[in-house]
C-alpha positions in Angstrom: -66.5 -0.1 25.1 -65.1 2.6 23.1 -62.6 2.8 25.6 -61.4 -0.4 25.6 -61.4 -0.4 21.8 -59.0 2.7 22.0 -57.0 1.2 24.4 -56.7 -1.9 22.1 -56.3 0.2 19.2 -53.0 2.2 21.3 -51.8 -1.3 21.9 -52.0 -2.7 18.3 -50.2 0.5 17.3 -47.6 0.2 19.8 -47.2 -3.4 19.1 -46.7 -2.3 15.2 -44.1 0.1 15.9 -42.1 -2.1 18.1 -41.9 -4.5 15.0 -41.2 -1.7 12.3 -37.6 -1.4 12.9 -34.9 0.3 10.7 -31.5 -1.0 9.3 -29.0 0.9 10.9 -26.5 -0.2 7.9 -22.7 1.0 8.1 -19.9 -0.3 5.4 -16.6 -1.5 6.4 -14.2 -1.7 3.6 -10.5 -2.5 3.6 -8.0 -3.2 7.0 -9.9 -3.4 10.4 -8.2 -1.2 12.8 -8.5 0.6 15.8 -10.7 3.4 13.6 -12.8 0.3 12.6 -13.8 -0.3 15.8 -14.3 3.1 17.3 -16.2 3.8 13.8 -18.4 0.7 14.7 -18.9 1.4 18.4 -20.3 4.9 17.7 -22.4 3.6 15.3 -23.6 1.0 17.4 -24.5 3.5 19.9 -26.9 5.5 17.5 -28.5 2.4 16.5 -29.3 1.1 20.1 -30.3 4.4 20.9 -32.8 3.7 17.9 -33.7 0.3 18.7 -32.5 -0.6 15.0 -30.7 -3.9 13.3 -27.2 -3.1 13.2 -26.1 -4.1 9.5 -22.1 -4.2 8.7 -21.9 -4.3 4.9 -18.4 -6.1 5.3 -15.6 -6.4 2.6 -11.9 -7.1 3.8 -9.1 -8.8 3.4 -8.0 -8.6 7.5 -6.6 -6.5 9.9 -5.1 -5.9 13.3 -6.4 -8.8 15.7 -6.4 -6.5 18.5 -8.9 -4.6 17.1 -10.8 -7.6 15.8 -11.3 -8.8 19.5 -12.6 -5.3 20.7 -15.3 -5.6 17.6 -15.9 -9.4 18.5 -16.9 -7.9 22.2 -18.6 -5.3 21.2 -21.0 -7.5 18.9 -21.0 -9.8 21.6 -22.4 -7.2 24.4 -24.9 -5.6 21.9 -28.2 -4.9 23.0 -29.8 -4.9 19.1 -29.2 -7.4 16.7 -26.5 -7.5 14.6 -25.8 -8.6 11.1 -23.0 -8.8 9.3 -23.8 -8.6 5.1 -20.5 -9.7 3.2 -21.5 -7.8 0.5 -21.2 -7.0 -2.7 -20.4 -9.6 -5.0 -16.4 -10.3 -5.1 -16.1 -9.1 -1.6 -14.4 -11.4 1.1 -14.3 -11.7 5.0 -10.8 -13.1 5.2 -8.4 -13.1 7.8 -9.5 -11.0 10.9 -12.8 -10.2 8.8 -13.5 -14.2 9.1 -13.8 -13.6 13.1 -15.9 -10.5 13.0 -18.1 -12.3 10.6 -18.5 -15.3 12.7 -19.4 -12.9 15.8 -22.8 -11.6 14.2 -26.1 -12.8 15.2 -27.1 -13.5 11.5 -24.6 -13.6 9.0 -25.5 -13.1 5.2 -23.0 -13.6 2.4 -23.9 -12.3 -1.5 -23.0 -15.0 -4.4 -19.5 -14.8 -5.6 -18.0 -13.8 -2.2 -16.0 -15.9 0.2 -14.3 -16.0 3.6 -12.0 -17.9 6.1 -8.1 -18.4 5.4 -7.6 -17.0 9.4 -4.2 -18.6 10.0 -1.5 -16.8 11.6 2.0 -15.8 10.3 5.5 -14.6 11.7 7.3 -11.7 11.1 8.7 -13.0 7.9 5.1 -13.9 6.5 5.5 -17.7 6.7 4.0 -20.2 9.1 5.1 -20.0 12.8 7.5 -22.9 14.0 8.0 -24.6 17.1 6.3 -23.8 20.5 5.6 -20.5 19.1 3.6 -21.8 16.7 1.8 -23.8 19.1 1.4 -20.9 21.4 -0.2 -18.4 19.0 -2.1 -21.3 17.1 -3.9 -22.0 20.5 -4.8 -18.7 21.4 -5.9 -17.9 18.1 -8.2 -20.9 17.4 -9.8 -21.0 21.3 -11.1 -17.7 19.8 -12.3 -19.1 17.1 -14.0 -21.7 19.1 -15.6 -19.5 21.5 -17.2 -17.5 18.4 -18.6 -20.5 16.9 -19.6 -22.3 20.1 -21.6 -18.8 21.1 -23.0 -18.4 17.9 -24.3 -22.0 16.9 -21.7 -22.0 13.9 -19.6 -25.3 12.6 -16.8 -25.4 15.3 -14.6 -27.9 13.2 -14.9 -26.1 9.6 -14.3 -22.5 11.9 -11.3 -23.9 13.7 -10.1 -25.2 10.4 -9.8 -21.5 9.1 -7.6 -20.9 11.8 -5.3 -24.4 11.9 -5.2 -24.9 8.1 -6.0 -21.3 6.4 -8.9 -22.9 4.7 -11.4 -20.8 2.7 -14.8 -21.4 1.6 -17.2 -19.8 -1.0 -20.6 -18.3 -0.1 -22.3 -21.7 -1.2 -19.6 -23.7 0.5 -20.4 -21.7 3.5 -23.9 -22.5 3.7 -23.4 -26.3 2.9 -21.3 -26.2 6.1 -23.2 -24.0 8.2 -20.6 -21.4 9.0 -23.1 -18.8 7.1 -26.9 -18.3 7.8 -28.2 -17.5 4.2 -26.7 -16.8 0.6 -28.3 -13.6 -1.7 -28.2 -12.7 -4.8 -28.6 -9.1 -4.5 -29.3 -6.4 -1.6 -33.4 -6.8 -2.3 -33.5 -10.4 -1.6 -31.3 -9.8 1.7 -33.5 -7.3 2.7 -36.7 -9.5 2.2 -34.6 -12.4 4.2 -34.1 -9.7 7.1 -37.6 -9.3 7.7 -38.7 -12.9 7.7 -35.5 -13.9 10.1 -36.9 -10.7 12.3 -40.3 -11.5 11.9 -40.9 -7.8 11.2 -44.6 -6.7 9.4 -43.0 -5.1 6.6 -39.1 -5.0 4.8 -37.3 -2.4 6.7 -36.0 1.0 5.5 -32.3 1.1 5.5 -30.6 3.9 7.1 -27.0 3.9 5.4 -24.5 5.8 7.7 -21.4 7.4 6.0 -17.8 7.7 7.7 -17.3 11.6 8.7 -14.1 13.3 7.1 -11.8 12.7 9.8 -12.8 8.7 9.8 -12.3 8.9 5.6 -9.0 10.3 6.3 -8.3 7.7 8.9 -9.4 4.4 6.7 -6.9 6.3 4.3 -4.0 6.2 6.3 -4.4 2.4 7.3 -4.6 1.3 3.9 -1.1 -0.7 3.3 -0.2 0.6 -0.1 -0.8 4.4 0.9 1.5 3.7 4.2 4.3 2.1 1.7 3.7 5.2 -0.6 4.0 7.7 2.4 7.2 6.5 2.9 8.6 6.9 -0.4 7.3 10.1 -0.3 9.0 11.3 2.8 12.3 9.6 1.1 12.2 10.9 -1.9 11.3 14.4 -0.7 14.2 14.3 1.7 16.8 13.5 -1.1 15.7 16.2 -3.0 16.0 18.8 -0.3 19.4 17.8 -0.1 20.2 18.0 -4.0 18.1 21.2 -3.6 18.2 23.8 -0.2 16.6 26.2 0.4 13.3 26.2 -0.6 12.1 24.4 2.1 9.4 22.5 -0.3 10.7 19.2 -0.6 11.5 19.3 3.4 7.8 20.6 4.5 6.6 17.5 2.0 9.1 15.2 3.5 8.1 16.1 7.0 4.0 16.0 6.2 4.8 12.2 4.9 6.3 11.3 8.1 4.2 12.5 10.3 1.4 11.1 8.6 3.3 7.5 8.2 3.9 8.2 11.8 -0.3 8.4 12.7 -0.6 5.0 10.3 1.2 2.6 12.1 0.0 3.7 15.4 -2.9 2.4 14.3 -1.5 -1.0 12.4 1.4 -2.0 13.7 4.5 -2.7 10.9 7.1 -5.2 10.7 10.5 -2.8 11.7 12.8 -4.9 9.8 11.0 -4.9 6.5 11.1 -0.8 7.0 14.7 -1.7 7.2 14.9 -3.4 4.4 13.0 -0.5 2.5 15.5 2.2 3.3 18.7 -0.3 2.8 17.2 -1.5 -1.0 16.7 2.1 -1.0 20.1 3.2 -0.5 21.5 0.3 -2.4 19.8 1.8 -5.5 21.4 5.4 -5.0 24.8 4.1 -4.3 24.5 2.5 -7.7 24.3 5.7 -9.4 27.9 6.7 -7.8 29.6 3.5 -7.4 30.6 0.9 -10.6 29.3 -2.4 -9.6 28.4 -3.8 -12.6 25.0 -3.7 -11.3 25.5 -5.9 -7.9 24.3 -3.2 -5.9 20.9 -2.6 -8.0 20.1 -6.5 -7.9 21.0 -6.3 -3.9 18.8 -2.9 -3.7 15.7 -4.4 -5.7 16.1 -7.7 -3.5 16.0 -6.0 -0.3 13.2 -3.4 -1.5 10.8 -6.1 -2.3 11.7 -8.0 0.5 10.9 -5.2 2.8 7.6 -4.2 1.4 6.5 -8.1 1.2 7.0 -8.6 5.5 6.4 -5.1 5.8 3.2 -5.7 7.7 3.7 -9.1 8.7 3.3 -8.5 12.3 1.9 -11.1 15.1 -0.7 -8.1 15.5 -2.0 -8.4 11.9 -3.7 -10.7 9.8 -4.5 -11.1 6.4 -2.5 -7.2 6.0 0.0 -6.7 3.0 0.9 -4.4 0.5 -0.6 -5.5 -3.0 1.4 -7.6 -5.1 0.7 -5.4 -8.3 2.1 -2.4 -6.1 5.0 -3.8 -5.5 5.7 -4.4 -9.1 4.9 -1.0 -9.9 7.2 0.0 -7.4 10.1 -2.1 -8.5 9.5 -1.9 -12.2 9.8 2.1 -11.4 13.1 2.4 -9.3 14.6 -0.5 -12.5 13.4 1.5 -14.9 15.2 4.7 -13.3 18.2 2.6 -12.8 18.4 1.7 -16.4 17.8 5.2 -17.7 20.6 6.4 -15.3 23.0 3.4 -16.6 22.5 4.0 -20.0 23.2 7.7 -20.0 26.5 7.0 -17.8 27.8 4.3 -20.7 26.7 6.7 -23.2 28.7 9.5 -21.5 31.2 7.4 -21.1 31.5 6.5 -24.8 31.0 10.2 -25.4 34.4 12.0 -26.9 36.1 14.2 -24.1 34.6 18.1 -24.7 37.5 19.8 -22.4 40.9 20.0 -21.9 43.8 18.1 -24.8 41.7 15.3 -25.8 38.7 17.3 -25.9 40.5 19.7 -28.8 41.1 16.7 -31.2 39.8 17.4 -34.5 38.9 21.1 -33.8 39.0 23.7 -36.6 41.1 26.7 -36.0 42.7 29.7 -37.4 46.3 30.4 -37.6 46.8 34.3 -35.8 50.7 34.0 -35.7 53.6 31.6 -37.1 57.1 31.9 -37.2 58.2 30.2 -40.3 61.5 29.1 -39.0 60.8 27.3 -36.0 57.5 26.0 -37.9 55.4 27.2 -34.7 53.2 29.9 -33.7 49.4 30.6 -32.3 46.1 29.9 -33.6 42.6 30.5 -32.2 40.8 27.1 -31.6 37.6 27.0 -30.2 37.3 30.2 -28.7 41.0 29.6 -26.9 44.6 30.5 -28.0 46.9 28.0 -28.5 50.5 27.2 -29.2 50.5 25.1 -32.6 53.5 23.3 -34.4 53.2 21.6 -37.6 55.0 19.6 -40.5 54.5 22.2 -43.2 54.6 25.6 -43.8 51.2 28.2 -42.3 50.6 31.9 -42.6 48.4 33.7 -40.8 44.7 33.3 -41.5 45.1 29.6 -42.7 42.5 27.4 -41.3 44.0 24.3 -39.7 42.7 21.2 -37.7 44.1 19.9 -34.7 45.6 16.6 -34.7 47.5 16.1 -31.6 47.9 17.5 -28.9 51.0 17.1 -25.9 52.2 19.3 -23.3 49.8 22.0 -24.0 51.1 22.1 -27.5 49.0 21.2 -30.8 50.3 19.6 -33.4 48.1 21.0 -36.5 47.7 20.4 -40.3 46.8 22.3 -42.9 42.7 22.4 -44.5 42.3 23.5 -48.2 39.7 25.7 -48.3 
């Protein structure tokens, strides 16, 4: 009898341990890229080893479509439950993020979040036209349809996110059966996870922070950082040409270029946009040396703004772009520099010349030699010895003022002291 009781106790303990799962939480914030896929894959393997519930806390504007497909495949093939938690309040799962969120086994959104807007665009950022539009739309729509069918979500609304680029608030997504639950805070989220997976108690969270290498990788895949690297590289190279010899600026420029090349291996860029950025900066620099009455500046600003806008508008990207505020700040910075330089040039043009014949006008000097018969002599003016002439007789030591200069002969007048 004691042996039977002992066996039952062991079985109950084992059953309790089976349901005493923990949450293996990984936070994904920012652009979805190849690094995101590798980050999730490595942590999913650890979560599978401990038979945990894998939770992805998601806040993304979009990312690379190819990396998104890999993450969706990873979710589909997972041996453990996958939960996507769109949080904190104000977070989003748009574009590529919508595909990832809908591919989860259990999709939860915090209040004040939104999801959707997964429509593909062309390299200029506009809607794709003609046959290419049909091809890209059909492929992306089929991808979204397969996800919604497999996970039992509202297929019509999910496809509408791709075709019509609709976005839904958390409550709207819940009403239209796109998400499974909307919660107010993390505590409510944990309670609902406990209920959904029929756990005996609220699970503990094992939060996994990215490694230093992963943090650097995520930092480099920020579109604003990539643009900043381009600008730093251009500025450093320009300064190295202006002040050669130290190699400090050259080193900074080379480092920025290397980091930029690493970043664009992860996030494809539109090379037309990069060309427009270079052209815009070149035109703004040319304005300093060529008098164009602002035409080069206007062309440069338009080119720079266009390049920044379409830099990440690429067929393989979804929802990736440079912040409008960042673009505005860059344009304001360049406009301010051009205006400052222009003001200095205008001020300099209005200034009287301080060199040559014109620069001698109104200068004060002292007569050092004078011939009364020839009404001419020499004077020390502005640290130089000049031949002078005057309509009135002068003598050595007289103070004079230059009133005219012609053929290195200064016409002067006497100054009463």
